[in-house]
LOVEX-164140 format. One record per residue (C-alpha): residue number from 1; x, y, z. Coordinates in Angstrom, 2 decimals, padded with zeros to 5 digits. Layout:
<pts>
> NUM  X  Y  Z
...
</pts>
This chain:
<pts>
> 1  010.95  019.38  006.43
> 2  008.03  019.21  008.72
> 3  004.75  017.88  007.49
> 4  001.66  017.94  009.63
> 5  000.13  015.19  010.82
> 6  -003.32  014.82  009.59
> 7  -006.29  015.44  012.27
> 8  -008.21  012.13  012.96
> 9  -011.61  011.69  011.45
> 10  -014.51  010.77  013.42
> 11  -015.63  007.44  013.09
> 12  -017.67  005.32  011.29
> 13  -019.32  002.10  011.72
> 14  -018.43  000.10  009.18
> 15  -022.37  -001.92  009.47
> 16  -023.65  001.35  007.84
> 17  -020.81  001.47  004.57
> 18  -023.08  000.24  001.64
> 19  -022.12  001.04  -002.04
> 20  -025.98  000.49  -004.49
> 21  -025.83  -001.25  -007.50
> 22  -025.10  000.85  -010.53
> 23  -023.45  003.73  -008.19
> 24  -022.08  006.95  -009.46
> 25  -018.80  008.53  -009.92
> 26  -019.09  010.50  -006.93
> 27  -021.36  008.04  -004.70
> 28  -018.30  005.80  -005.28
> 29  -015.60  007.94  -004.58
> 30  -018.06  009.06  -001.27
> 31  -018.50  005.53  000.38
> 32  -014.65  005.59  -000.24
> 33  -013.89  008.08  001.84
> 34  -016.11  007.26  004.46
> 35  -014.38  003.51  004.03
> 36  -010.89  005.09  004.10
> 37  -011.99  006.27  007.43
> 38  -012.70  002.75  009.49
> 39  -009.74  001.44  007.64
> 40  -007.36  004.40  009.30
> 41  -006.54  002.17  012.81
> 42  -007.68  -001.06  011.59
> 43  -006.06  -001.64  008.87
> 44  -007.17  -005.00  008.59
> 45  -011.14  -004.19  008.19
> 46  -012.77  -007.64  005.79
> 47  -016.33  -004.79  005.34
> 48  -014.44  -001.98  004.47
> 49  -011.38  -003.00  002.66
> 50  -013.78  -004.62  000.38
> 51  -016.56  -001.42  -000.56
> 52  -012.56  000.22  -001.30
> 53  -012.14  -002.11  -003.76
> 54  -015.07  -001.97  -005.41
> 55  -016.38  000.80  -005.47
> 56  -012.19  002.57  -006.74
> 57  -009.98  -000.86  -007.94
> 58  -012.19  -003.48  -009.18
> 59  -010.90  -002.97  -012.66
> 60  -007.69  -002.53  -012.61
> 61  -006.99  -005.49  -010.04
> 62  -008.95  -007.03  -012.89
> 63  -006.53  -006.02  -015.03
> 64  -003.71  -006.77  -012.79
> 65  -004.71  -010.48  -012.47
> 66  -005.51  -011.34  -016.30
> 67  -001.37  -009.61  -016.74
> 68  -000.44  -012.32  -013.30
> 69  -002.57  -015.30  -015.92
> 70  000.29  -014.55  -018.57
> 71  002.95  -016.11  -017.26
> 72  004.16  -019.20  -014.50
> 73  005.19  -017.67  -011.16
> 74  002.56  -014.88  -012.09
> 75  -000.21  -017.71  -012.23
> 76  001.06  -019.79  -009.13
> 77  000.70  -016.96  -008.18
> 78  -003.12  -016.93  -008.50
> 79  -003.04  -020.63  -006.93
> 80  -001.19  -021.17  -004.08
> 81  -002.06  -017.71  -002.59
> 82  001.09  -016.64  -000.46
> 83  -000.59  -015.01  002.68
> 84  001.96  -012.05  004.56
> 85  -000.24  -012.23  007.30
> 86  000.74  -011.96  010.87
> 87  -000.36  -015.60  011.33
> 88  001.59  -016.50  009.17
> 89  005.20  -015.13  009.87
> 90  007.46  -015.99  011.99
> 91  009.46  -012.30  013.10
> 92  011.44  -013.60  015.42
> 93  012.66  -016.66  012.75
> 94  013.23  -013.21  010.24
> 95  014.74  -011.03  012.61
> 96  017.16  -014.22  012.85
> 97  018.51  -013.61  009.39
> 98  021.48  -011.56  009.03
> 99  021.35  -008.54  008.93
> 100  021.14  -006.64  005.24
> 101  018.07  -009.39  004.28
> 102  014.78  -008.50  003.56
> 103  013.34  -010.37  006.84
> 104  015.56  -009.25  009.07
> 105  014.77  -005.71  007.38
> 106  010.77  -006.80  007.16
> 107  011.21  -007.91  010.97
> 108  012.99  -004.90  012.71
> 109  010.24  -002.58  010.48
> 110  007.99  -003.99  012.96
> 111  010.18  -003.76  016.15
> 112  010.64  -000.19  015.24
> 113  007.31  001.26  014.85
> 114  005.25  -001.28  017.58
> 115  003.58  -002.28  015.07
> 116  002.47  -005.38  014.43
> 117  001.82  -007.43  010.18
> 118  -001.57  -006.89  008.65
> 119  -004.15  -008.99  009.17
> 120  -007.82  -009.46  007.85
> 121  -010.95  -011.87  007.84
> 122  -012.09  -011.28  004.77
> 123  -013.08  -013.84  002.72
> 124  -011.82  -014.27  -001.00
> 125  -014.36  -015.12  -003.46
> 126  -011.49  -014.88  -006.31
> 127  -008.60  -014.47  -007.87
> 128  -010.16  -010.51  -007.62
> 129  -010.06  -010.39  -003.45
> 130  -006.97  -011.98  -003.29
> 131  -005.21  -009.76  -005.47
> 132  -006.47  -006.60  -003.87
> 133  -005.79  -008.95  -000.20
> 134  -002.10  -008.82  -001.33
> 135  -001.79  -005.21  -001.92
> 136  -002.71  -004.32  001.13
> 137  -000.52  -006.64  003.51
> 138  002.54  -005.56  001.26
> 139  002.39  -002.06  002.01
> 140  004.49  -002.86  004.96
> 141  007.21  -004.61  002.49
> 142  007.00  -001.88  -000.05
> 143  007.87  000.65  002.45
> 144  011.28  -000.80  003.27
> 145  011.80  -002.28  -000.11
> 146  011.56  001.05  -001.57
> 147  013.05  002.99  001.90
> 148  010.26  006.24  002.48
> 149  009.17  007.04  005.63
> 150  006.39  005.77  008.14
> 151  005.60  009.02  008.46
> 152  002.72  011.29  006.93
> 153  005.74  013.10  004.50
> 154  006.62  008.44  003.70
> 155  003.43  007.44  003.65
> 156  002.38  009.49  001.06
> 157  005.19  009.05  -000.66
> 158  004.10  005.58  -001.03
> 159  001.02  005.86  -002.43
> 160  002.15  008.55  -005.14
> 161  004.62  005.40  -006.30
> 162  001.75  002.86  -005.33
> 163  000.25  005.18  -007.84
> 164  002.62  004.94  -010.23
> 165  003.72  001.49  -010.32
> 166  -000.08  -000.41  -010.25
> 167  -002.51  002.37  -011.90
> 168  -004.15  002.12  -007.60
> 169  -006.53  003.84  -007.40
> 170  -007.24  004.06  -004.16
> 171  -003.59  005.73  -003.39
> 172  -004.80  008.02  -005.61
> 173  -007.54  009.05  -003.38
> 174  -005.14  009.10  -000.43
> 175  -002.63  011.83  -002.36
> 176  -005.18  013.98  -003.02
> 177  -007.34  013.70  000.42
> 178  -003.55  014.24  002.36
> 179  -002.68  016.89  -000.25
> 180  -005.79  019.04  000.24
> 181  -004.58  018.34  004.72
> 182  -000.84  020.04  003.56
> 183  -003.06  023.15  001.46
> 184  -004.83  023.83  004.87
> 185  -001.80  022.84  006.82
> 186  -000.17  026.05  004.87
> 187  -000.07  028.18  008.08
> 188  001.60  025.18  009.97
> 189  004.59  025.77  007.67
> 190  004.10  022.93  005.03
> 191  006.92  024.04  002.82
> 192  004.15  022.56  -000.38
> 193  006.61  023.26  -003.04
> 194  008.79  020.78  -001.30
> 195  005.55  018.41  -001.21
> 196  004.35  018.37  -004.45
> 197  007.98  017.21  -006.30
> 198  008.51  014.54  -003.22
> 199  005.10  012.69  -004.26
> 200  006.31  013.71  -008.00
> 201  009.46  012.00  -007.86
> 202  007.33  009.24  -005.94
> 203  005.28  008.61  -008.79
> 204  007.59  008.69  -011.78
> 205  009.60  006.06  -009.37
> 206  006.92  004.16  -009.06
> 207  006.62  003.75  -012.50
> 208  009.54  003.38  -014.22
> 209  010.08  000.76  -011.55
> 210  008.99  -003.00  -011.50
> 211  005.60  -003.92  -011.17
> 212  005.97  -005.35  -007.68
> 213  002.74  -007.50  -006.63
> 214  003.76  -010.26  -009.36
> 215  006.99  -010.77  -006.58
> 216  006.98  -013.64  -004.33
> 217  009.05  -011.69  -001.05
> 218  008.34  -014.93  000.68
> 219  010.89  -016.79  -001.35
> 220  013.04  -013.86  -000.73
> 221  013.66  -013.35  002.85
> 222  017.38  -014.10  002.56
> 223  018.42  -011.43  -000.57
> 224  019.60  -008.65  000.82
> 225  017.23  -005.32  000.32
> 226  019.64  -003.43  -001.88
> 227  019.97  -006.24  -003.84
> 228  016.12  -006.29  -004.00
> 229  015.75  -002.95  -004.37
> 230  018.08  -002.35  -007.30
> 231  016.12  -005.80  -009.23
> 232  012.63  -003.80  -008.16
> 233  012.92  -000.30  -007.57
> 234  014.30  002.50  -010.22
> 235  016.97  005.12  -008.72
> 236  015.14  007.72  -006.18
> 237  015.64  010.45  -008.85
> 238  017.74  014.35  -006.82
> 239  015.04  016.79  -006.11
> 240  016.04  019.61  -008.02
</pts>
């Protein structure tokens, strides 16, 4: 199935973004949509990234922080705050690892897609900021782990997976906007029934999988992707 690409949106100046105190749900969604326009092509923008978190996912990240605090590994993660940003990765070293390992596949992912690892200048003021940053910088790793592609369909599947796995509201908003875009493109031959089935399957796969946000991927570079996928991800169900 081919999914038509989403047309580019007008650029938004992040300096104009503002979330009023005690903002309504409508205002939060409106500001989040504006911030997402900034993040498209400028994924590490600290202003837009933090605003999306504040608008939609602060309570979700707070809940995830509480879950991490209940385990020794989670408390260690919150204390040490590991990073998967570009400056903290040695892609050449990862690429030299045996084929099939997480590190090798991760380095190849960036090479094949001609992109660089996530980078942001966001100041971490607390655990909630760290969890929001961790979620965004594990996005590329999750592509490798789940097997979802980097085309429009694969990106929507990954968002649906994250929604099922973590309850991330930003992912729900992206899926909604993407789905509305596909409905508009129906004349272009988009198979909406298959599109919906694939998103539904990804959502349920995410719900059935172990939470991925508390995984120390940095300690698994030499682990085979297949073994880590079997440990963390529910199997992909056949589409009916």
